[in-house]
C-alpha positions in Angstrom: 0.0 0.0 0.0 1.3 3.5 -0.9 2.4 5.5 2.2 0.1 8.4 1.3 -3.0 6.0 1.3 -2.0 3.8 4.3 -4.4 3.9 7.2 -2.1 6.1 9.2 -2.3 8.8 6.5 -6.0 8.8 6.0 -8.3 11.4 7.6 -11.3 10.1 9.6 -13.7 10.5 6.6 -11.3 8.6 4.3 -11.1 5.8 6.9 -14.9 5.7 7.1 -15.1 5.4 3.3 -12.4 2.7 3.3 -14.4 0.7 5.8 -17.6 1.1 3.8 -15.8 -0.2 0.7 -14.3 -3.1 2.6 -17.6 -4.3 4.0 -19.4 -3.7 0.7 -16.9 -5.9 -1.2 -17.1 -8.5 1.5 -20.9 -8.5 1.0 -20.3 -8.7 -2.8 -22.3 -5.6 -3.4 -21.7 -3.0 -6.2 -21.8 0.7 -5.4 -25.1 0.9 -7.2 -26.5 -2.0 -5.3 -25.4 -0.5 -1.9 -26.8 2.8 -2.9 -30.2 1.3 -3.8 -30.3 -0.6 -0.5 -29.3 2.5 1.5 -31.6 4.9 -0.4 -28.8 6.8 -2.1 -27.2 7.1 -5.6 -24.2 5.2 -6.9 -22.4 8.5 -7.1 -23.1 9.3 -3.5 -21.6 5.9 -2.4 -18.6 6.5 -4.6 -17.9 9.9 -3.0 -18.3 8.5 0.5 -15.8 5.6 -0.3 -13.4 8.2 -1.7 -13.7 10.4 1.4 -14.8 13.3 -0.8 -17.9 14.4 1.2 -17.7 16.9 4.0 -19.6 14.3 6.0 -21.9 11.5 5.0 -25.4 11.9 6.4 -26.7 10.1 9.4 -29.5 8.7 7.3 -26.9 7.1 5.0 -25.0 5.6 7.9 -28.2 4.1 9.2 -28.9 2.8 5.7 -25.4 1.2 5.6 -26.1 -0.6 8.9 -29.4 -1.9 7.6 -27.9 -3.0 4.2 -24.9 -4.6 5.9 -26.6 -6.0 8.9 -24.1 -4.3 11.2 -26.3 -3.0 14.0 -25.3 0.5 14.7 -21.6 0.2 13.6 -21.5 2.8 10.9 -23.9 5.2 12.7 -21.6 5.0 15.7 -18.5 5.5 13.6 -20.0 8.7 12.1 -20.9 10.0 15.6 -17.4 9.5 16.8 -16.0 11.3 13.8 -18.3 14.2 14.6 -17.3 14.2 18.3 -13.6 14.1 17.4 -13.8 17.6 15.9 -15.3 19.1 19.1 -13.6 19.6 22.4 -14.5 16.7 24.8 -16.3 19.0 27.2 -18.7 20.1 24.4 -19.7 16.6 23.4 -22.3 16.1 26.2 -24.0 19.3 25.1 -23.9 18.3 21.5 -25.6 15.0 22.2 -28.4 16.9 24.0 -28.8 19.5 21.3 -29.5 16.8 18.8 -32.4 15.6 21.0 -33.9 19.0 22.1 -37.4 20.0 21.1 -36.8 23.7 21.8 -33.6 25.7 22.0 -33.6 29.1 23.6 -30.3 30.9 23.1 -28.9 34.2 24.2 -25.7 35.3 22.4 -23.7 38.3 23.6 -20.8 38.7 21.3 -20.9 36.1 18.4 -23.7 34.5 16.4 -24.6 31.2 17.9 -23.0 28.1 16.3 -26.2 26.7 14.8 -26.6 29.9 12.7 -23.1 30.5 11.6 -22.1 30.5 8.0 -19.0 28.5 6.8 -16.8 31.6 6.4 -17.9 33.1 9.7 -17.1 29.9 11.6 -13.8 29.6 9.7 -12.8 33.1 10.8 -13.6 32.4 14.4 -11.6 29.1 14.5 -8.7 30.7 12.7 -8.6 33.4 15.5 -9.2 30.9 18.3 -6.7 28.3 17.0 -4.1 30.4 15.2 -1.4 27.8 15.7 -3.4 24.9 14.3 -2.9 23.4 10.8 -5.5 24.3 8.1 -6.8 20.7 8.1 -7.7 20.9 11.8 -9.5 24.2 11.3 -11.5 22.8 8.4 -12.4 19.8 10.5 -13.8 22.1 13.2 -15.7 24.2 10.6 -17.3 21.1 9.1 -18.3 19.8 12.5 -19.9 23.2 13.3 -21.9 23.1 10.0 -23.0 19.6 10.7 -24.9 20.7 13.7 -27.5 22.2 11.4 -28.6 18.6 10.6 -31.0 18.9 13.6 -33.2 21.1 11.4 -33.4 18.3 8.8 -35.2 16.0 11.3 -38.9 15.3 10.9 -39.2 16.5 14.6 -36.9 19.4 14.1 -36.5 21.7 17.2 -37.9 25.2 17.5 -35.0 27.7 17.9 -35.5 31.1 19.6 -32.3 33.2 19.6 -31.6 36.6 21.0 -28.5 38.3 19.6 -26.9 41.3 21.3 -26.4 44.0 18.7 -22.7 43.5 19.3 -23.0 40.1 17.5 -24.0 41.9 14.4 -21.5 44.8 14.6 -18.4 42.8 15.5 -16.6 42.3 12.2 -15.6 38.6 12.1 -13.4 37.9 9.1 -14.4 40.8 6.9 -17.3 43.0 5.8 -18.1 40.4 3.1 -18.1 37.6 5.6 -20.4 39.6 7.8 -22.7 40.5 4.9 -23.1 36.8 4.1 -23.7 36.0 7.7 -26.4 38.6 8.1 -27.9 37.3 4.8 -28.0 33.8 6.3 -29.7 35.1 9.5 -32.4 36.7 7.4 -33.0 33.5 5.5 -33.0 31.4 8.7 -35.6 33.7 10.2 -38.1 32.9 7.5 -38.4 29.4 8.8 -41.4 28.8 11.1 -39.0 26.9 13.3 -36.7 29.9 14.0 -37.5 33.1 15.9 -34.8 35.8 16.0 -34.6 38.9 18.1 -31.9 41.6 18.5 -31.1 43.2 21.8 -30.2 46.8 20.6 -27.6 49.0 22.2 -30.4 51.5 22.8 -32.0 49.0 25.3 -29.6 50.4 27.9 -28.6 48.6 31.1 -29.3 44.9 30.7 -32.5 43.7 32.4 -31.1 40.2 32.9 -27.9 38.1 32.5 -25.3 39.6 30.1 -23.5 36.3 29.7 -24.5 33.9 26.9 -26.5 30.9 27.8 -28.7 28.2 26.2 -31.7 26.4 27.5 -32.6 23.0 26.0 -36.1 21.7 26.4 -37.1 18.1 25.7 -40.4 16.2 25.3 -39.5 13.5 27.8 -36.5 14.8 29.8 -35.8 17.7 32.3 -34.9 21.1 30.8 -31.2 21.8 30.8 -29.2 25.1 31.1 -25.9 25.3 29.3 -23.3 27.9 30.0 -19.8 28.2 28.7 -16.5 29.6 30.1 -13.0 29.8 28.7 -12.2 26.4 30.3 -15.3 24.5 29.2 -19.0 24.2 29.3 -21.4 23.4 32.1 -24.8 21.9 32.1 -27.3 22.2 34.9 -30.8 20.7 35.2 -31.6 22.0 38.7 -35.1 23.2 38.6 -34.3 26.3 40.6 -31.3 27.2 38.3 -33.3 26.5 35.1 -36.3 28.5 36.3 -34.0 31.5 37.0 -32.5 31.2 33.5 -36.0 31.1 32.0 -37.0 34.2 33.9 -33.9 35.9 32.6 -34.8 34.8 29.1 -38.3 36.2 29.4 -36.8 39.6 30.5 -34.4 39.5 27.6 -37.2 38.8 25.1 -39.3 41.7 26.6 -36.5 44.2 26.2 -35.3 43.1 22.8 -36.6 44.4 19.5 -39.6 42.6 18.1 -38.8 39.9 15.5 -39.9 42.3 12.7 -37.9 45.2 14.1 -34.9 42.9 14.5 -35.0 41.9 10.9 -35.3 45.5 9.8 -32.1 46.3 11.8 -30.3 43.4 10.3 -31.2 44.6 6.8 -29.9 48.1 7.6 -26.6 46.7 8.9 -26.4 44.4 5.8 -26.6 47.5 3.5 -23.7 49.0 5.6 -21.5 46.0 5.2 -22.2 45.8 1.5 -21.4 49.5 1.0 
């Protein structure tokens, strides 16, 4: 085997594709046959096996397990790849975010991860991890974008986000990056599953917490509060703590611009960035 294609020199998605190919050949299936069994095209299977996709879908991984009779092997491999591009302390939150029915988020300085564009996320990671190789940065960017898959579920969550005006005025990357990011926020806000408000500078002294936080609600589990510090994230499901956070969120919503006023402000700032 050539050194460049040996297992030690493959990235995680290339190794995933290699494993798919090995099992497919062992089952005497063609790429077309596997695609049909998993519900995808022959071209999609080919790209997965070559490691050319940013990330195979979870639906495809589950289809592989059904087609191969491998239980949850490939679905589990895909989850571990995803978790490998996130810090270990963030993985518990990530697992809960995937299961949440409602997500209430307050962001003070940066647009929340679920609503970041690729270039915006890349600029953040380049700043945070300035000593890392480009491949590491791209892995983190891809992992962040994959979080959007929660909105592709049949039971997708309802997201309510409140952004401090600073999130919209802090130039991350460049004016072009910010223009595209604001464009994406406007598009996201058209979804019936997303509600967006802006806390303007003119609101004055904060009526509630000025630190970012996220509340995750579930259909069959206790509500969880997530907060983040420089050294890691913390989750709390204490009823008293969660209730206090929800009270804060209600105050923030009351003092923020209405959804329509928020979108109007974003459109104004978008024109400034494009100018």
